[in-house]
C-alpha positions as CSV (number, residue, x, y, z in Angstrom):
1,M,0.8,18.8,23.4
2,T,3.4,15.6,23.7
3,T,6.2,16.0,26.1
4,P,9.5,14.4,25.3
5,A,9.3,12.3,27.9
6,E,5.9,10.8,26.4
7,P,6.3,10.0,23.0
8,P,3.9,9.9,20.5
9,P,2.5,6.2,20.2
10,S,3.9,4.1,17.9
11,Y,2.0,2.5,14.7
12,E,1.3,-1.1,16.8
13,Q,0.3,0.9,20.0
14,A,-1.8,3.5,18.2
15,V,-3.8,-0.6,16.9
16,H,-3.2,-2.2,19.6
17,G,-7.2,-3.3,20.3
18,G,-8.9,-1.8,17.8
19,P,-9.3,-2.8,14.1
20,D,-7.1,-5.5,14.4
21,S,-8.4,-7.4,17.6
22,L,-11.9,-7.4,14.6
23,P,-11.7,-11.6,13.5
24,Q,-11.1,-10.7,9.5
25,Q,-9.8,-13.1,7.1
26,A,-6.2,-12.7,5.6
27,R,-5.8,-13.6,2.1
28,N,-2.8,-14.4,-0.4
29,G,-0.1,-14.2,2.2
30,I,-1.1,-10.5,2.8
31,P,-1.5,-10.3,6.8
32,L,-5.1,-7.7,6.9
33,H,-2.4,-4.8,8.3
34,A,-0.6,-4.5,5.4
35,R,-3.2,-5.3,2.9
36,R,-4.8,-2.2,4.3
37,S,-1.9,-0.8,4.2
38,M,-1.5,-1.4,0.5
39,E,-4.5,0.1,-0.7
40,D,-3.7,3.2,1.4
41,E,-0.8,3.3,-0.6
42,L,-3.1,3.4,-3.6
43,R,-5.7,6.1,-2.4
44,P,-4.9,9.2,-3.3
45,L,-4.6,12.0,-0.7
46,P,-6.1,15.6,-0.6
47,Q,-4.7,19.0,-1.3
48,G,-1.9,19.5,1.4
49,W,-1.8,15.9,2.3
50,V,1.5,14.2,2.3
51,R,2.7,10.1,3.2
52,E,5.1,9.9,5.4
53,F,7.4,7.3,6.9
54,D,7.9,6.3,10.3
55,P,11.0,4.7,10.6
56,E,11.1,3.4,14.1
57,T,8.1,1.4,13.4
58,Q,8.5,1.2,9.7
59,H,4.8,2.7,8.2
60,Q,3.2,5.1,7.0
61,F,1.6,7.8,8.3
62,F,-0.6,11.2,6.9
63,V,-0.1,15.1,7.4
64,D,-1.8,17.4,6.9
65,T,0.4,20.7,6.1
66,M,-1.8,23.4,6.0
67,A,-3.3,22.7,9.5
68,S,-1.7,24.9,12.2
69,P,0.4,23.0,13.8
70,P,1.1,19.8,11.0
71,R,-1.7,17.3,11.7
72,S,-0.2,13.8,11.6
73,I,-3.0,10.5,11.5
74,W,-1.6,6.9,11.4
75,H,-4.6,6.2,9.1
76,H,-6.0,7.8,5.6
77,P,-7.8,11.4,5.6
78,Y,-10.4,9.9,3.9
79,D,-10.7,7.8,6.8
80,D,-10.5,10.8,9.4
81,D,-13.3,12.7,10.5
82,T,-11.9,15.6,11.6
83,Y,-10.7,16.0,8.2
84,L,-14.0,14.9,6.7
85,D,-16.2,17.2,9.2
86,S,-14.0,20.3,7.7
87,L,-15.5,19.9,4.6
88,P,-18.8,21.4,3.3
89,P,-22.0,18.6,3.5
90,S,-21.8,17.7,-0.5
91,E,-18.0,17.4,-0.5
92,R,-17.8,14.8,2.7
93,E,-21.3,12.7,1.2
94,R,-18.7,12.7,-2.7
95,V,-15.7,11.8,-0.6
96,R,-17.2,8.8,0.9
97,A,-18.5,7.6,-1.7
98,A,-16.0,7.2,-3.7
99,H,-13.1,7.0,-1.6
100,S,-14.0,5.6,1.7
101,G,-14.5,1.8,2.4
102,P,-17.5,0.8,4.8
103,P,-20.1,0.6,4.9
104,R,-20.0,-1.1,1.4
105,R,-21.8,-3.2,-0.2
106,P,-19.5,-6.2,-1.7
107,S,-19.6,-5.6,-5.5
108,A,-19.3,-8.6,-8.0
109,A,-15.4,-8.5,-8.1
110,D,-15.4,-9.3,-5.1
111,I,-17.9,-12.3,-4.4
112,A,-16.1,-13.5,-7.5
113,A,-12.5,-13.7,-5.3
114,E,-13.8,-15.5,-2.1
115,D,-13.6,-19.3,-2.0
116,T,-16.4,-19.9,-0.5
117,D,-18.2,-23.9,0.0
118,G,-20.3,-22.9,-2.9
119,D,-17.8,-22.9,-4.5
120,S,-15.0,-24.5,-3.5
121,D,-14.1,-28.4,-4.4
122,S,-14.0,-29.5,-0.9
123,G,-16.3,-30.7,1.6
124,G,-16.8,-33.9,1.5
125,S,-18.4,-35.9,-1.7
126,S,-21.9,-36.4,-0.3
127,H,-25.1,-36.7,-2.0
128,H,-26.2,-33.3,0.5
129,N,-22.9,-31.3,-0.1
130,Q,-23.0,-31.9,-3.5
131,E,-26.3,-30.0,-4.0
132,K,-24.7,-27.4,-2.3
133,R,-21.5,-26.6,-4.4
134,S,-23.9,-26.6,-7.0
135,L,-26.4,-24.4,-5.9
136,G,-23.9,-22.1,-4.5
137,R,-22.3,-21.9,-8.0
138,K,-25.7,-21.2,-9.8
139,L,-26.2,-18.6,-7.1
140,K,-22.2,-17.5,-7.7
141,D,-22.9,-18.3,-12.1
142,H,-25.8,-15.3,-11.6
143,L,-24.5,-12.8,-9.1
144,T,-20.8,-12.5,-11.0
145,G,-21.6,-14.0,-14.7
146,T,-18.5,-16.3,-14.8
147,T,-18.7,-19.8,-14.5
148,H,-17.0,-21.7,-11.9
149,E,-14.1,-22.4,-13.7
150,E,-13.5,-18.5,-14.6
151,R,-13.4,-18.0,-11.1
152,A,-11.1,-20.5,-10.4
153,A,-8.8,-19.2,-12.9
154,E,-9.1,-15.7,-11.7
155,R,-8.8,-16.7,-7.9
156,S,-5.9,-18.1,-9.3
157,R,-4.5,-15.2,-11.2
158,R,-5.5,-13.0,-8.5
159,A,-3.3,-14.8,-5.9
160,A,-0.2,-14.2,-8.5
161,A,-0.2,-11.1,-8.7
162,E,-1.4,-9.6,-5.3
163,H,1.4,-12.1,-3.7
164,E,4.1,-10.7,-5.9
165,M,2.7,-7.4,-5.2
166,Y,3.4,-8.0,-1.3
167,R,6.9,-8.9,-2.3
168,Q,7.6,-5.7,-3.9
169,H,6.1,-4.3,-1.5
170,R,7.8,-5.7,1.9
171,L,11.2,-5.1,-0.8
172,V,10.7,-1.4,-1.0
173,R,10.3,-0.6,2.7
174,H,13.1,-2.3,3.8
175,A,15.5,-0.6,1.1
176,M,14.2,2.4,1.4
177,L,14.0,2.2,5.9
178,E,17.8,1.5,4.5
179,A,18.4,4.5,1.9
180,M,16.7,7.0,4.5
181,R,19.1,5.8,7.5
182,S,22.3,6.0,5.1
183,G,21.7,8.7,2.4
184,R,22.3,6.8,-0.3
185,P,20.9,4.7,-3.0
186,Q,20.2,1.0,-1.7
187,L,20.1,-2.3,-3.7
188,L,16.8,-4.1,-4.7
189,G,18.3,-6.6,-6.8
190,R,18.7,-7.4,-10.1
191,D,16.1,-7.1,-12.8
192,E,15.5,-9.4,-15.4
193,N,18.4,-8.3,-17.9
194,R,20.8,-9.1,-15.2
195,V,21.3,-5.7,-13.7
196,H,21.3,-4.4,-10.7
197,V,18.6,-1.4,-9.5
198,Y,19.0,0.2,-6.3
199,L,16.4,2.6,-4.7
200,E,17.3,6.0,-3.9
201,P,16.2,7.4,-0.4
202,P,13.0,9.9,-1.0
203,G,13.4,13.2,-1.5
204,H,17.2,12.9,-2.2
205,T,18.7,14.6,-4.9
206,F,22.3,13.5,-7.5
207,P,24.3,15.0,-9.9
208,G,24.2,14.0,-13.9
209,V,20.7,13.1,-14.2
210,T,19.5,13.1,-18.4
211,G,16.2,12.1,-17.6
212,V,13.6,10.4,-16.0
213,R,10.8,7.7,-16.9
214,R,8.0,7.2,-15.0
215,L,7.4,3.4,-14.7
216,S,4.3,3.4,-12.4
217,P,2.2,5.6,-9.4
218,Y,4.4,4.8,-6.9
219,L,8.4,5.1,-9.0
220,S,10.3,6.4,-11.6
221,E,13.3,5.7,-13.2
222,V,16.6,8.0,-13.2
223,V,18.5,8.4,-15.7
224,Y,22.0,9.5,-15.3
225,D,24.8,10.7,-17.8
226,G,27.7,8.7,-15.7
227,R,30.6,10.9,-16.2
228,D,33.2,11.9,-13.9
229,G,31.1,9.1,-11.3
230,R,27.9,11.9,-12.0
231,R,25.7,8.8,-10.4
232,P,24.9,8.1,-6.7
233,G,26.2,5.1,-7.0
234,P,27.8,1.6,-9.1
235,Q,26.5,1.4,-12.8
236,G,22.9,0.1,-12.7
237,R,19.1,1.4,-12.9
238,Y,18.2,3.6,-10.0
239,L,14.7,4.3,-8.9
240,R,13.0,7.6,-7.4
241,P,10.1,6.9,-5.0
242,E,7.2,9.5,-5.7
243,G,4.0,10.5,-7.4
244,D,0.8,9.4,-5.9
245,M,2.4,7.5,-3.4
246,Y,5.0,9.4,-2.1
247,G,3.0,12.9,-1.7
248,M,2.3,14.4,-5.3
249,G,5.8,16.4,-5.4
250,Y,6.0,17.5,-1.6
251,G,8.9,14.9,-0.8
252,G,7.7,12.3,-0.4
253,Y,7.8,9.7,2.6
254,G,10.3,10.9,5.2
255,C,11.5,14.0,4.4
256,G,8.5,16.1,5.8
257,R,10.3,19.3,7.3
258,F,9.2,22.0,10.2
259,A,9.5,23.8,12.5
260,G,13.4,22.8,11.5
261,G,12.3,18.9,12.4
262,R,10.9,16.2,10.9
263,W,6.9,15.7,11.0
264,D,5.9,14.7,14.2
265,R,4.5,11.3,14.4
266,P,0.9,11.0,15.2
267,G,-0.6,11.2,18.3
268,V,-3.4,9.3,17.9
269,E,-5.2,5.8,17.1
270,Y,-4.9,4.4,13.7
271,M,-8.9,4.7,13.1
272,R,-9.5,2.8,9.8
273,M,-11.9,-0.1,10.3
274,P,-11.4,-3.4,8.5
275,G,-13.8,-3.2,4.8
276,R,-16.2,-5.6,4.1
277,G,-14.2,-6.8,1.0
278,Y,-12.0,-9.2,-0.2
279,G,-9.5,-10.0,2.4
280,G,-11.0,-7.7,5.2
281,G,-10.3,-4.9,2.2
282,F,-12.3,-2.1,0.2
283,G,-12.4,-5.1,-2.6
284,M,-9.1,-2.6,-4.6
285,P,-7.5,-5.1,-6.5
286,L,-3.4,-5.2,-5.0
287,M,-2.3,-6.1,-8.8
288,M,-0.6,-2.9,-9.9
289,P,3.0,-3.8,-9.7
290,M,5.2,-1.3,-8.1
291,M,7.4,-1.6,-10.7
292,G,6.0,-1.4,-13.7
293,G,6.8,-4.6,-16.0
294,M,10.3,-4.6,-13.5
295,M,10.7,-8.2,-12.3
296,L,13.2,-7.9,-9.5
297,G,15.1,-10.9,-8.1
298,G,17.9,-12.0,-5.1
299,L,17.2,-10.0,-2.1
300,M,14.1,-11.3,-0.3
301,G,16.3,-14.0,1.3
302,S,18.5,-12.2,2.6
303,A,16.6,-9.0,3.5
304,F,13.7,-10.4,4.9
């Protein structure tokens, strides 16, 4: 058991010398550790598991609330040998096949997304290089059922979508950290109609709610009646972190409690290895906007 004089390792300490030390290629400006974290936010959780957020290292971790005492880990439970070994063999194989990353063959979408020499217009204009590009493109045409022009357009679309997803990911995490520290909603920016948008502290509720509308698997918009100051702050739109990303009704990031305190930060290493897919991940497309169709602007320059 960890003593107060020996606190559990931070996320950076937990991954030091582990998966992050392996050579992989970042894509679309998303660092490898951030891509893995974002992918794990898209992955469902087994029954009894919740996601938590460590304000000190600003990284998520996972808690098995059905264990006695509750057990916390940095990596997703579907990458955890202790959890997988607790399952019946048939269920373990099903989980590994459906939800775990490596070992995994790259999909046709992964192949199409990768910008290889054979699919690139760079590399010189010699006859040998031209033949090499032509052969590589024909091979990709056959493997993916797409043309070079279609793959180039899809890469551009995917790059723009992932860049926006990463921007929203950083924006929400920064606001969530400040909301947890203060207990008050934090300004995210303005929507397309120039209305201020705020992120509520996870797990907190405020009076005057007249409705809740799910924007995405990650966030819901809370509507207040506004009478007699019955809203948590100034006039605007208020988002609440919840849903598949935030613990399926367990209260969400930063709200877990047991024995009168927070869930313990994990005392184990980070065990997830990089995948073989796009950008060193699972090949999971990071193109689902965290805020649904809402586009935010304004705060990224000052907050980061």
